[in-house]
MIKELO-389587 format. One record per atom (N, C-alpha, C): x, y, z; residue number from 0; atom name; chain. Coordinates in steps of 0.02 Angstrom, whole numbers. Atoms other than C-alpha are relative to their C-alpha. Layout:
<pts>
PT,X,Y,Z,NUM,CA,A
...
</pts>
This chain:
<pts>
PT,-33,55,33,0,N,A
PT,633,240,831,0,CA,A
PT,59,-23,43,0,C,A
PT,-53,28,-42,1,N,A
PT,748,126,930,1,CA,A
PT,66,-3,-39,1,C,A
PT,-67,2,30,2,N,A
PT,934,143,894,2,CA,A
PT,49,-26,53,2,C,A
PT,-49,27,-46,3,N,A
PT,1082,51,971,3,CA,A
PT,52,52,20,3,C,A
PT,-54,-42,-25,4,N,A
PT,1210,140,1079,4,CA,A
PT,66,-30,-24,4,C,A
PT,-64,24,25,5,N,A
PT,1381,127,996,5,CA,A
PT,59,32,35,5,C,A
PT,-54,-33,-37,6,N,A
PT,1481,242,1109,6,CA,A
PT,-27,57,42,6,C,A
PT,17,-57,-42,7,N,A
PT,1482,391,1226,7,CA,A
PT,52,54,-7,7,C,A
PT,-48,-55,-4,8,N,A
PT,1562,561,1233,8,CA,A
PT,-28,54,46,8,C,A
PT,20,-57,-41,9,N,A
PT,1559,716,1343,9,CA,A
PT,-12,60,-44,9,C,A
PT,14,-61,38,10,N,A
PT,1479,874,1275,10,CA,A
PT,39,58,31,10,C,A
PT,-36,-59,-23,11,N,A
PT,1543,1051,1304,11,CA,A
PT,-16,19,73,11,C,A
PT,19,-13,-70,12,N,A
PT,1456,1054,1475,12,CA,A
PT,18,-58,46,12,C,A
PT,-19,61,-36,13,N,A
PT,1533,888,1530,13,CA,A
PT,-59,-45,18,13,C,A
PT,57,46,-6,14,N,A
PT,1367,797,1512,14,CA,A
PT,12,-58,-48,14,C,A
PT,-9,58,43,15,N,A
PT,1370,620,1441,15,CA,A
PT,-53,-3,-54,15,C,A
PT,43,8,59,16,N,A
PT,1296,593,1268,16,CA,A
PT,12,-70,-28,16,C,A
PT,-5,65,32,17,N,A
PT,1258,421,1198,17,CA,A
PT,4,10,-76,17,C,A
PT,-6,0,73,18,N,A
PT,1318,400,1018,18,CA,A
PT,-41,-58,-26,18,C,A
PT,45,51,26,19,N,A
PT,1184,306,923,19,CA,A
PT,20,-24,-69,19,C,A
PT,-18,30,64,20,N,A
PT,1201,192,772,20,CA,A
PT,-23,42,-59,20,C,A
PT,26,-43,53,21,N,A
PT,1101,317,669,21,CA,A
PT,42,63,-10,21,C,A
PT,-46,-57,-2,22,N,A
PT,1240,446,702,22,CA,A
PT,-28,60,38,22,C,A
PT,25,-52,-45,23,N,A
PT,1129,552,815,23,CA,A
PT,28,-12,69,23,C,A
PT,-20,7,-69,24,N,A
PT,1169,583,997,24,CA,A
PT,-59,14,46,24,C,A
PT,52,-12,-50,25,N,A
PT,1061,581,1152,25,CA,A
PT,32,6,68,25,C,A
PT,-26,-9,-68,26,N,A
PT,1102,650,1324,26,CA,A
PT,-25,-57,45,26,C,A
PT,18,52,-49,27,N,A
PT,1103,517,1460,27,CA,A
PT,25,24,69,27,C,A
PT,-19,-31,-63,28,N,A
PT,1109,617,1621,28,CA,A
PT,-28,-40,59,28,C,A
PT,24,27,-63,29,N,A
PT,1094,554,1799,29,CA,A
PT,-21,60,42,29,C,A
PT,27,-57,-36,30,N,A
PT,981,686,1877,30,CA,A
PT,-63,-20,38,30,C,A
PT,59,21,-38,31,N,A
PT,868,607,2008,31,CA,A
PT,-39,61,24,31,C,A
PT,43,57,15,32,N,A
PT,721,608,2023,32,CA,A
PT,-24,-2,-73,32,C,A
PT,23,-3,69,33,N,A
PT,695,657,1840,33,CA,A
PT,27,-58,-42,33,C,A
PT,-29,56,36,34,N,A
PT,815,532,1764,34,CA,A
PT,51,-35,45,34,C,A
PT,-42,39,-45,35,N,A
PT,895,396,1869,35,CA,A
PT,42,-47,-43,35,C,A
PT,-46,40,41,36,N,A
PT,1045,330,1773,36,CA,A
PT,69,-1,33,36,C,A
PT,-65,0,-33,37,N,A
PT,1186,297,1897,37,CA,A
PT,54,-34,-41,37,C,A
PT,-49,35,41,38,N,A
PT,1269,184,1768,38,CA,A
PT,41,48,-44,38,C,A
PT,-36,-47,44,39,N,A
PT,1319,338,1666,39,CA,A
PT,61,30,34,39,C,A
PT,-53,-32,-38,40,N,A
PT,1438,394,1803,40,CA,A
PT,67,-38,-1,40,C,A
PT,-62,39,1,41,N,A
PT,1567,255,1778,41,CA,A
PT,14,-28,-70,41,C,A
PT,-20,31,63,42,N,A
PT,1665,185,1630,42,CA,A
PT,-33,-68,-8,42,C,A
PT,29,67,2,43,N,A
PT,1604,11,1674,43,CA,A
PT,-75,3,-13,43,C,A
PT,72,-7,10,44,N,A
PT,1423,68,1682,44,CA,A
PT,-17,18,-72,44,C,A
PT,13,-19,70,45,N,A
PT,1432,152,1512,45,CA,A
PT,15,-58,-47,45,C,A
PT,-16,58,42,46,N,A
PT,1518,0,1435,46,CA,A
PT,-55,-52,3,46,C,A
PT,52,50,-7,47,N,A
PT,1379,-109,1503,47,CA,A
PT,-62,16,-42,47,C,A
PT,58,-21,39,48,N,A
PT,1252,-10,1400,48,CA,A
PT,13,1,-75,48,C,A
PT,-14,4,72,49,N,A
PT,1342,-25,1232,49,CA,A
PT,-43,-55,-31,49,C,A
PT,43,48,34,50,N,A
PT,1225,-113,1112,50,CA,A
PT,-73,3,22,50,C,A
PT,70,-7,-21,51,N,A
PT,1069,-71,1212,51,CA,A
PT,-32,55,-42,51,C,A
PT,35,-46,44,52,N,A
PT,936,35,1128,52,CA,A
PT,-31,59,38,52,C,A
PT,35,-59,-23,53,N,A
PT,870,210,1156,53,CA,A
PT,-47,23,-56,53,C,A
PT,46,-27,49,54,N,A
PT,725,294,1070,54,CA,A
PT,30,65,-28,54,C,A
PT,-28,-60,31,55,N,A
PT,795,422,946,55,CA,A
PT,-57,44,-27,55,C,A
PT,53,-46,20,56,N,A
PT,674,567,933,56,CA,A
PT,16,33,-67,56,C,A
PT,-18,-32,64,57,N,A
PT,771,645,789,57,CA,A
PT,-16,-46,-59,57,C,A
PT,18,47,53,58,N,A
PT,746,487,685,58,CA,A
PT,-76,-2,-9,58,C,A
PT,73,2,3,59,N,A
PT,561,484,729,59,CA,A
PT,-27,63,-35,59,C,A
PT,22,-62,30,60,N,A
PT,542,667,678,60,CA,A
PT,10,0,-76,60,C,A
PT,-15,0,72,61,N,A
PT,617,631,507,61,CA,A
PT,-40,-53,-38,61,C,A
PT,41,51,33,62,N,A
PT,500,484,472,62,CA,A
PT,-63,31,-31,62,C,A
PT,61,-25,31,63,N,A
PT,360,522,349,63,CA,A
PT,-62,-29,34,63,C,A
PT,63,26,-25,64,N,A
PT,181,505,407,64,CA,A
PT,-17,27,65,64,C,A
</pts>
């Protein structure tokens, strides 16, 4: 289920987590070649992603059916 990014925070391991509108969080790591997200490394890059959508697996898991 797609959810909008409303903010970011660092977890206990200093990895970036996107705060989603549904109140869940999702890690957004830059770890090439597995995940290429250089935008997560700068304040400007993270701000540019506010309002964009990520698929929230926790919301999908809680959906009936």
